[in-house]
C-alpha positions in Angstrom: -121.6 -53.9 -78.9 -119.9 -57.0 -77.5 -116.2 -57.7 -77.7 -114.4 -61.0 -77.1 -111.0 -60.6 -75.4 -108.1 -62.5 -74.0 -106.0 -60.7 -71.4 -103.4 -61.3 -68.8 -103.7 -60.4 -65.1 -100.9 -58.8 -63.1 -100.2 -62.2 -61.5 -99.5 -63.7 -64.9 -102.7 -65.7 -65.3 -104.7 -65.5 -68.5 -108.2 -64.3 -68.6 -110.8 -64.5 -71.4 -114.4 -63.4 -71.8 -116.7 -60.9 -73.4 -117.7 -57.4 -72.4 -120.1 -54.7 -73.7 -118.7 -51.4 -74.8 -119.4 -48.7 -77.4 -116.0 -49.0 -79.1 -112.7 -50.9 -79.0 -111.1 -48.0 -77.3 -113.7 -48.1 -74.5 -113.3 -51.8 -74.2 -109.6 -51.5 -73.8 -110.1 -48.8 -71.1 -112.5 -51.0 -69.2 -110.1 -53.9 -69.3 -107.2 -51.7 -68.3 -109.1 -50.4 -65.3 -109.6 -54.0 -64.2 -105.8 -54.5 -64.1 -105.7 -56.6 -67.3 -103.2 -56.4 -70.1 -105.1 -56.9 -73.4 -103.6 -59.6 -75.6 -106.4 -59.9 -78.2 -109.6 -58.0 -78.8 -112.2 -58.9 -81.4 -115.7 -58.0 -82.4 -117.4 -55.5 -84.6 -115.6 -52.2 -84.4 -112.5 -53.8 -82.8 -110.4 -52.3 -85.5 -111.7 -48.8 -84.8 -109.8 -45.9 -86.2 -108.5 -45.0 -82.7 -105.0 -46.3 -83.0 -101.8 -46.3 -81.0 -100.6 -43.3 -82.8 -103.5 -41.1 -81.9 -101.9 -39.9 -78.6 -98.8 -38.8 -80.4 -100.1 -37.2 -83.6 -99.8 -33.6 -82.3 -96.1 -33.5 -81.4 -93.1 -35.3 -83.0 -91.3 -37.4 -80.5 -87.8 -36.7 -81.8 -88.0 -33.1 -80.7 -88.2 -34.3 -77.1 -86.1 -37.4 -77.1 -82.9 -35.6 -78.0 -82.9 -33.7 -74.7 -83.5 -36.6 -72.3 -80.5 -38.1 -70.6 -79.8 -41.7 -69.7 -79.9 -40.7 -66.0 -83.4 -39.5 -66.4 -84.5 -42.7 -68.1 -82.9 -44.7 -65.3 -84.7 -42.7 -62.6 -88.0 -43.0 -64.5 -87.6 -46.8 -64.8 -86.6 -47.3 -61.2 -89.5 -45.2 -59.9 -91.9 -47.0 -62.2 -90.6 -50.4 -61.0 -91.2 -49.3 -57.3 -94.8 -48.2 -58.1 -95.5 -51.4 -60.1 -94.3 -53.5 -57.1 -96.6 -51.4 -54.9 -99.6 -52.5 -57.2 -100.1 -49.0 -58.6 -101.6 -49.1 -62.1 -99.2 -48.2 -64.9 -101.3 -45.4 -66.2 -101.6 -43.8 -62.7 -97.9 -44.4 -62.0 -96.8 -42.7 -65.2 -99.2 -39.8 -64.6 -97.6 -39.3 -61.1 -94.1 -39.4 -62.5 -95.1 -36.9 -65.2 -96.4 -34.5 -62.5 -93.0 -34.7 -60.6 -90.7 -34.6 -63.6 -88.4 -31.6 -63.6 -87.4 -31.9 -67.3 -90.3 -30.4 -69.2 -89.5 -32.5 -72.3 -89.7 -35.7 -70.3 -92.9 -34.5 -68.7 -94.5 -34.0 -72.1 -93.5 -37.5 -73.2 -94.9 -39.1 -70.1 -98.1 -37.2 -70.4 -98.5 -38.5 -74.0 -97.7 -42.0 -72.9 -100.3 -41.7 -70.1 -102.9 -40.5 -72.6 -102.2 -43.4 -74.8 -102.5 -45.9 -71.9 -105.9 -44.3 -71.0 -107.0 -45.1 -74.6 -106.1 -48.7 -74.1 -102.8 -48.9 -75.9 -100.2 -51.1 -74.4 -97.1 -49.5 -72.8 -94.7 -51.1 -75.2 -96.6 -49.7 -78.2 -96.7 -46.3 -76.5 -92.9 -46.3 -75.9 -92.2 -47.2 -79.5 -93.0 -43.7 -80.5 -89.9 -42.4 -78.7 -87.1 -44.6 -80.1 -84.4 -42.0 -79.1 -85.4 -42.3 -75.5 -86.4 -46.0 -75.2 -84.3 -48.3 -77.3 -85.4 -51.6 -78.9 -84.1 -53.7 -76.0 -86.1 -51.7 -73.5 -89.3 -51.9 -75.6 -88.9 -55.6 -76.3 -88.4 -56.3 -72.6 -91.6 -54.3 -71.7 -93.5 -56.2 -74.4 -92.3 -59.5 -73.0 -93.4 -58.4 -69.5 -96.9 -57.6 -70.9 -97.2 -61.0 -72.5 -96.0 -62.9 -69.5 -97.7 -60.8 -66.8 -94.3 -60.2 -65.1 -94.1 -56.5 -65.7 -92.8 -55.7 -62.2 -89.9 -58.2 -62.6 -89.1 -56.8 -66.1 -89.1 -53.2 -64.8 -86.9 -54.2 -61.9 -84.4 -55.9 -64.2 -84.4 -52.9 -66.6 -83.8 -50.6 -63.7 -80.9 -52.7 -62.5 -79.3 -52.7 -65.9 -79.7 -48.9 -66.3 -78.3 -48.2 -62.8 -75.3 -50.4 -63.4 -74.6 -48.7 -66.7 -74.9 -45.3 -65.1 -72.7 -46.3 -62.2 -70.0 -47.4 -64.6 -70.2 -44.2 -66.7 -69.9 -42.2 -63.5 -66.9 -44.2 -62.4 -65.2 -43.7 -65.7 -65.9 -40.0 -65.7 -64.7 -39.6 -62.1 -61.6 -41.6 -62.8 -60.6 -39.5 -65.8 -61.5 -36.2 -64.3 -58.2 -35.7 -62.4 -55.9 -36.5 -65.3 -58.1 -34.2 -67.6 -57.7 -31.3 -65.1 -53.9 -31.8 -65.0 -53.8 -31.8 -68.8 -55.8 -28.7 -68.9 -53.6 -27.0 -66.4 -50.5 -27.9 -68.3 -52.0 -26.4 -71.5 -52.9 -23.2 -69.7 -49.3 -22.9 -68.3 -47.8 -23.4 -71.7 -50.2 -20.7 -73.2 -49.2 -18.3 -70.4 -45.5 -18.9 -71.1 -46.0 -18.4 -74.9 -48.1 -15.2 -74.6 -46.6 -13.5 -71.5 -43.2 -14.9 -70.5 -41.5 -15.5 -73.9 -42.0 -11.9 -75.1 -40.3 -10.5 -72.0 -37.3 -12.8 -72.4 -37.0 -12.1 -76.1 -36.5 -8.4 -75.3 -33.9 -9.3 -72.7 -31.9 -11.3 -75.1 -32.0 -8.5 -77.7 -31.0 -5.9 -75.1 -27.9 -7.8 -73.9 -27.0 -9.2 -77.3 -27.3 -12.9 -76.3 -27.6 -15.4 -79.1 -29.8 -18.2 -77.6 -29.2 -21.9 -78.3 -31.2 -23.7 -81.0 -34.0 -25.0 -78.7 -34.5 -21.5 -77.2 -34.6 -19.9 -80.7 -37.2 -22.4 -81.8 -39.4 -21.7 -78.9 -39.0 -17.9 -79.2 -39.8 -18.1 -83.0 -42.8 -20.4 -82.5 -44.2 -18.1 -79.8 -43.7 -15.0 -81.9 -45.3 -16.7 -85.0 -48.4 -17.7 -82.9 -48.8 -14.2 -81.5 -48.4 -12.5 -84.8 -50.8 -14.9 -86.5 -53.3 -15.4 -83.7 -56.4 -15.0 -85.9 -55.1 -17.6 -88.4 -54.2 -19.9 -85.6 -57.7 -19.7 -84.1 -59.2 -20.4 -87.6 -56.9 -23.4 -88.1 -57.7 -24.8 -84.6 -61.5 -24.3 -85.2 -61.3 -26.1 -88.6 -59.3 -28.9 -86.9 -61.8 -29.1 -84.1 -64.8 -29.3 -86.5 -63.0 -31.9 -88.6 -62.2 -34.0 -85.5 -65.8 -33.7 -84.2 -67.0 -34.9 -87.6 -64.5 -37.8 -87.7 -65.4 -39.0 -84.2 -69.0 -39.5 -85.4 -68.0 -41.7 -88.3 -68.2 -45.5 -88.4 -64.5 -45.8 -89.2 -63.6 -43.9 -86.1 -65.9 -46.0 -83.9 -64.2 -49.2 -85.3 -60.7 -47.7 -84.8 -61.3 -46.7 -81.2 -63.1 -49.9 -80.4 -60.1 -51.9 -81.6 -57.7 -49.7 -79.6 -59.8 -50.1 -76.4 -60.1 -53.8 -76.8 -56.5 -54.6 -78.0 -54.2 -51.9 -76.6 -51.9 -53.4 -73.9 -52.6 -50.5 -71.7 -56.5 -50.7 -71.7 -57.5 -54.2 -72.8 -57.2 -55.8 -69.3 -59.9 -53.4 -68.1 -62.0 -52.8 -71.1 -62.5 -56.4 -72.2 -64.2 -57.6 -68.9 -66.0 -54.3 -68.5 -67.6 -54.4 -72.0 -68.2 -58.2 -71.8 -69.9 -57.8 -68.4 -72.3 -55.1 -69.8 -73.3 -57.4 -72.7 -73.7 -60.5 -70.5 -76.0 -58.6 -68.1 -78.1 -57.4 -71.0 -78.4 -60.9 -72.4 -79.4 -62.2 -68.9 -82.0 -59.5 -68.4 -83.7 -60.3 -71.7 -83.6 -64.0 -71.2 -85.1 -63.7 -67.7 -87.8 -61.4 -69.2 -89.0 -64.2 -71.4 -87.4 -63.0 -74.7 -86.2 -66.0 -76.8 -82.5 -66.5 -77.2 -82.5 -65.8 -81.0 -84.4 -62.5 -80.5 -82.1 -61.6 -77.5 -79.0 -61.9 -79.7 -80.6 -59.9 -82.5 -81.6 -57.1 -80.1 -78.1 -57.1 -78.5 -76.5 -56.7 -81.9 -78.5 -53.5 -82.4 -78.1 -52.1 -78.8 -74.4 -52.6 -77.9 -72.1 -49.7 -79.1 -69.0 -51.7 -79.6 -68.6 -52.8 -83.3 -66.6 -55.9 -82.2 -69.4 -57.0 -79.9 -72.0 -56.2 -82.5 -70.2 -58.5 -84.9 -70.0 -61.2 -82.3 -73.7 -61.0 -81.6 -74.4 -61.3 -85.3 -72.2 -64.4 -85.5 -73.9 -65.9 -82.5 -77.3 -65.2 -84.0 -76.3 -67.0 -87.2 -75.0 -70.0 -85.2 -78.1 -70.3 -83.1 -80.2 -70.1 -86.3 -78.3 -73.1 -87.6 -79.0 -75.0 -84.3 -75.5 -74.6 -82.9 -74.5 -73.9 -79.3 -73.1 -70.6 -78.1 -70.1 -71.9 -76.2 -67.9 -73.1 -79.1 -68.4 -69.8 -80.9 -67.5 -67.7 -77.9 -64.4 -69.9 -77.4 -63.2 -68.7 -80.8 -63.5 -65.0 -79.9 -60.2 -63.4 -79.1 -61.4 -60.5 -77.0 -63.6 -62.1 -74.4 -62.2 -62.8 -70.9 -60.7 -66.2 -70.5 -63.1 -68.7 -68.9 -66.3 -67.0 -70.2 -66.8 -69.5 -73.0 -66.4 -72.5 -70.8 -68.9 -71.2 -68.3 -71.4 -70.7 -71.1 -70.8 -74.2 -72.3 -71.5 -75.6 -68.8 -74.6 -73.4 -68.5 -76.0 -74.6 -71.8 -75.6 -78.2 -70.6 -77.3 -77.5 -67.3 -80.1 -75.3 -68.7 -79.1 -72.3 -66.5 -78.0 -69.9 -69.3 -79.8 -66.7 -68.0 -78.5 -67.2 -64.4 -75.0 -67.8 -65.6 -74.9 -64.8 -67.9 -76.2 -62.7 -65.0 -73.5 -63.9 -62.6 -70.8 -63.5 -65.3 -72.0 -60.0 -66.1 -71.8 -58.9 -62.5 -68.4 -60.4 -61.9 -66.8 -59.0 -65.1 -68.3 -55.6 -64.6 -66.9 -55.3 -61.1 -63.5 -56.7 -62.3 -63.3 -54.3 -65.2 -64.2 -51.3 -63.1 -61.5 -52.2 -60.6 -58.9 -52.7 -63.2 -59.9 -49.4 -64.9 -59.5 -47.5 -61.7 -56.0 -49.1 -61.2 -55.0 -48.0 -64.8 -56.2 -44.4 -64.1 -54.2 -44.3 -60.8 -51.1 -45.1 -62.9 -52.1 -42.5 -65.4 -52.2 -39.7 -62.8 -48.4 -39.6 -61.9 -47.6 -40.2 -65.6 -49.4 -37.0 -66.5 -47.8 -35.1 -63.6 -44.3 -36.2 -64.7 -45.0 -35.4 -68.3 -46.3 -31.9 -67.4 -43.3 -31.3 -65.2 -40.9 -32.3 -67.9 -42.6 -30.2 -70.5 -42.8 -27.1 -68.3 -39.2 -27.7 -67.1 -38.0 -27.9 -70.6 -39.6 -24.6 -71.5 -38.2 -22.9 -68.4 -34.7 -24.3 -68.9 -34.7 -23.3 -72.6 -35.4 -19.7 -71.5 -33.3 -19.5 -68.3 -30.1 -21.3 -69.3 -28.9 -18.7 -71.8 -29.3 -16.0 -69.0 -27.3 -18.1 -66.6 -24.5 -18.6 -69.3 -24.5 -14.8 -69.9 -24.2 -14.1 -66.1 -21.3 -16.6 -65.8 -19.5 -15.0 -68.7 -20.0 -11.5 -67.3 -18.6 -12.4 -63.9 -15.6 -14.1 -65.5 
């Protein structure tokens, strides 16, 4: 059986011809072994029942995807980019990565993808079965790389984006770790005072007949009430925790925190450039991968987490659909860093939109990260002072009545 095909070589050149095979699956396998990405395949039997889904029919993808971290996806993409640059076939590269994967769920996914590639299915189609692991931007970039023959470049850009995102997340976690530890220590100190120290002083006050001042009585009564109703307090705290966890997952909470991050006088100087840089780099990577601007904006509106930036991408998509430029719309946006819109206007005139977005993304990410670290450095002494004031207030409320009693006794 003869099949007519058009395919793209790894250097980007298009190839066309015919080949003999028993089925469309075998034809795709033969072309894949020659290092060709199949664009079209026609002939009797080309629409054989062996479909892209066949490799995944046995196991649902969602069961695996929920347990794969962004760090693992970043490492997989980086290693795949290195192998692709070394001219290793994608199917062989993914098989090698599956054999070395330490996460069994990731290993199962990679083995299924490898099996699909062996059947002649394109990588972008294979990845589409795992949407919780590989998002729409990732898959669209891979599809653009397959169509243009620039898979190595696309993988390298995806790897860079994922590494930068992981670096920023690590920086934020590291910056907030110390204040979080201080806050935890202060809570533990207060709990120790309530459960162990206050009962001792309450007995002392009763023994010597001291009537403590109002603040001390409030603390003693509050501690006594918590100790006597510990079970009820635990139940209330559990309900509050569950309610808070539910609320944090709602859209209204996402919008509220997004507005706070972008508009709060304390955080906006750092969060605005940080989030803008992330979006700009994403746009640049997709444009450089060959994805059209309109499709890039649509993908960004679905991939960014900030509701404000999602809305901005939707507005930009509508403006581009009407034939308008990006720059004037960005200039009207109140939460973008100053100067970003003017640089985009200049880039649109010069035809260097992708390069400009990439440079802007790099600059604003670094600037936002630096400002965030500065804000956290200011937060650390603030937490220490607040903890000292709170603990000092508790200690003073308990000790001052004893000092007063001692002074009266000596007098």
